[in-house]
C-alpha positions, 0 to 999 in steps of 0.5 A: 510471475505476478500471480506467484508474487501475489500468492507468496505475499498473501501467504506471508500476510496470512502468516503474519495475521496469526501473530499481532498487528505489528507483525502484520504491518511489517509483513505488509510493508515488506510485501509492498517493497518486494512487489516494487523491487520484483516489478521494477517500478521506477520512482519519480522525484516529483509529480508535476501538475498534481491536484489532490483527488483522493487517497487510500491508506495501506499501512503506516509506511505506504498509501495510495494517492491520486491526482485524477481517477486514472493517475494513482501513486504509491507513496512510501513515507518516513517518520512516525506515521501510525495515525495515517492508517486510521485517519479520516482525512489527510493534509498534503504539506507541499513546497509548491502548489502545483507539484508533489515532491519526494523528500520535501513534501509530507503528509499529516492527518487532520487529527495531528496536523503538526506530526508530518510524515515525509514522502520518501518515494513516489511510485506511479502505478498502472491500473494492473499494479494498482490491482496487485497492490490492493490484492497484497493489502487485502488478499482474497480468502483462499481455502487451505489444502485441507479444506479442499481435500475435505470438500473433495471427500464429501463430494465423492462420497 
């Protein structure tokens, strides 16, 4: 089931790549939302004992953040967040020092610290889910059926 979802998401992403950047982002956002729904990933309202360890931007609506090498979270953001994709560093604006709260806390970039993207949803990720999310973000190059047929013709000739 996971492989079918990844393949469908990859195809959706590749189809979007042939249009423009806006369509690519919309396709990726949709693929992440579908993955969350189809895999029944439960959201949490807060993460206690949160210490910022690192982050990885996915789109203008999603990013992965970690509180340790083994604790990763997919954050869904709301607001104007296009700078997140290109930022070199982020600022986590928290209501409490030791926790991360959905709907109360936000993310900003060091380049635009006054523009905040509110954390809409927090999804804890397993190692396998993290791998799947990264696969959706960067699908592996797979040869098309035409390329496979051409390769078979040359090897059998």
